[in-house]
N, C-alpha and C positions, 0 to 999 in steps of 0.2 A: 669169218663168214659174214658177220654183220658189216664189217669194214668194206668188204667187196660189194655187198648190196648197196651201201651208201655211195660208194664210188660209181657204181653202175647207174644209180638214180640221178646222181649229179651230171653224169655224161649224157643221160637221156634228156634231162632238162636243158642242158646246153645245146644239144643237137636239135631238140624240138623248137627251141627259141630261134636258132639259126635257120632252120627250115621254114619256120613261120615267117620270118623276115624275108627270106628269099621268095616265098609264095605271095608276099604282098600284104601281110598282116600289119606291117609297120611297127610303130613304137610300142605296141602292146606286147611284143615279144621280148622287150628288153628286161622286164621283171623276171621271167623264167630263166633267162640267160644269166642275170646277176645272181639269182638264187643258186643255180647250178654251179657257177664259178665259186661262190663263197663256200658252198657245201664241199666241193672238190678240194679247194685249198685247205679248208679247215680239217678235212679228213686226212689228206696226204701229209700235212705237217703237224698233226697232233703228236704230243709226246707219247712214246711207247714205254711200257714197262721194261726196265733193264733186266738183263739176265741175272740169275741168282749169283751173288758173290760167294766166295768160300770163307772169307774172314770179315770180321766187323770193320766198318770204316774207321778212320782216324778221329782226331779231335774235332769238336764242333758238331758231332752227331750224337743223338740220344736214342735209346731203345724206346719204342712206343708201347711196348707190351703186346703188340699184335703178333699172333703166331697163327699160321695156317698151313695146310698141306697143299703143295703145288700139284694140281691135278695132272699136269703133263709129265712130271718126273717122279711124283710120289714123295718128294723130299719135304721135310718140315722146314718152314721158312720163317725167319724173324724179320720184322720191319723196323728200320732205323730212319730217323728224320733229322734233316739239317734245317734248323729254324732260320738261318741267315738266307739260304737260297730257296727254301721251300721244297727241296728235292727229297725224294724217298729212296731208300736203298733196301734191297731184299737180300738177306744173307741166309744161305742154307745152313742149317744146324748139322754138326757132325753126327753121323749115324752110328 
């Protein structure tokens, strides 16, 4: 929901800047266009949480001790971390 709002805001900034330039506002509209473009690219290409895995990852991963309940599925999830890549992995505990 928030992601959709941010994408909409960025498209609004891009469109507003473009319309302003077409209306004759000149270089003053470049700022909103750059803001909109950066916001759009940053939101579209942000890393997303991976789906919950069913088994712990291999070597190089360590358990962080974080455990939470996935609100979407109701499963208990453990968090694993790879120090080399900085990646996090979410593993659903067996019920």
